[in-house]
C-alpha positions, 0 to 999 in steps of 0.5 A, a space after each residue: 500500499 505504501 508503495 503504491 501511495 509513493 507513486 501517487 505523491 512522488 510526481 507532485 512532491 517533485 513539482 513543488 520541491 522548488 517552492 520549499 527550497 525557496 522557503 515556502 513562505 507567503 509573499 506578495 511581491 509585485 505591485 499589482 499583488 500589493 495593490 490587490 491585498 489593499 483592496 482585499 482588505 479595505 472595509 471602505 469597499 462596503 456601504 458602511 465601511 464594516 466589511 472587506 473581502 477578508 471578512 467572508 474569505 479569511 486566512 484563518 479558515 482557508 479563505 472561506 467565512 471565518 464566522 461560518 467556520 466557528 459556528 457551522 451548525 447555525 451559520 450557513 451563509 455569510 452576513 452582509 455589511 448591514 449586519 442583517 442580510 444573508 446570501 443564499 450560498 456558503 462562501 467558497 474559499 478564494 484560495 486556489 480559485 485563480 486556476 480555474 479556466 474560463 467557463 466552457 462546455 466540453 461535450 456535455 459538461 461545463 467546465 470552469 467559471 467562478 462562483 458556485 454556479 459558474 456566473 462569473 465565466 471569464 467571458 468579459 475579462 478573460 479571467 473568471 476570478 477577476 470577474 468574481 472579485 467584482 461581484 461582491 461590492 455591488 451585491 445588495 446583500 453583501 458589501 452593498 456599494 451603490 455603484 461602481 463610481 462609489 467603489 472607484 471613489 474610495 480608491 481616489 480617497 485611499 492611502 494607496 492611491 499612488 500604488 494604484 497609479 503605479 500599477 495602472 497609470 495616470 488617468 486610470 481612474 477616469 473611466 469608471 468601467 475600465 477602472 472597475 475591471 482593473 479593481 477585479 484584476 488587482 484582487 485576482 492577482 493578490 488571491 494568486 499570490 503565495 499570501 493566499 494560494 500557498 501550497 504549503 500543506 503537508 501534502 506539498 512537503 517532500 519531507 513529510 512523514 505520513 501516518 498509517 491512516 494518512 497513507 490508507 486514506 490517500 489510497 482510498 481517495 485515489 480509488 474512489 475520489 479522483 474522478 471529481 477531485 483530480 490528483 492530476 497536476 494542472 498545467 498551470 499549478 505546481 501541484 494537484 488541485 483536487 478538482 476538475 472544475 466541473 459541476 454536479 448535482 450530488 443530491 444535497 438537500 435544501 437547508 432549512 436554515 436558508 429561506 428560499 422561494 424555490 429550488 436552486 438550480 445552480 448552473 442550470 439557471 446560468 447556462 439556461 439548460 435544464 439538464 444542468 439544473 441542480 449542478 454546483 461547481 466541484 471545489 478544491 479540497 485544498 484547506 477543506 478542513 478549515 472550510 465548514 460548513 460544507 456544500 454550496 448551502 452549507 448543509 453539512 457542518 463537519 467534514 465527516 458529515 459531508 463524507 458520510 452524505 457523499 458515501 451514502 445519501 439514502 434518507 436525504 431528499 435532494 433539493 433537485 432530484 434531476 440530473 443526480 450524479 451516479 458517482 456518489 451516494 452509494 460508494 459502500 465505504 465503511 466508517 473506517 474508510 471514511 475516517 482514513 479518507 478524512 485523515 488524508 484531507 487533513 494533510 491538504 491544510 496549508 501552513 498559516 
């Protein structure tokens, strides 16, 4: 078993060895990354100056919502800047998101895009992550800024104005639409920096010693999970990202803690195809131990409960019963198997 695991891991560890040789520490090097970090952390990007991107994408919770992580039984979605409004979906991690390609239909499946439903497709800016970054400031239940002009005015009044001008040039704030595009581009650059996207987990450490449970879990994962959470190296990444960037309806039930007027059809609504109803983006499993609660609607407060559902979804009523994936829900893994897989998933947590 250990020999087989070695063959699974060795290529990934070889690829990331250069990162560790260089120190393996978070850095924000370029001016555009530094600017993106300032924008990411600026609470003035919300209507009342109370909320920045980091509120819902915090490093202590794997760049997902730290409030939800601390209270996964009762907090499923993020609270808006007004302290009352709630979103309809669980905030995913912003780490490792920058590797997702532009949304594209390949055969019968859609691949890429950002948000759970892929609506930040990348079709406008050529970068789904930059388009995603443009969403929350103008979303009425999130940061609730009244307009793009209001966001750009924050930059004009900020103490990082000179950094913006150094990155994008004199006059780059004159055209509001162009400036707002650059706003998204800068935040995406920060989210791609090694301050957010680190590759510093135990899995990535070529000197790490894995426990028997972690080794066994890696074996089980390689047999049962990689069709969706791929361990193949993405061409642009130094190590596996544990997602295939596709969409599936795994049969998650509606969360009674999230008020709704009807079923959430996810990708189907975005692309206008009924055979995509109920499908949501397959997330990366990096830092999965820090990003509770789980699924697009935060239905499962613990990682083990999420694994148990994926293994056996009998007894649950899917929110959308059409287009159900046959890859999960009847995997026939034992409780011991799930414990081992969980142990392996714990090795994907970055060093923060």
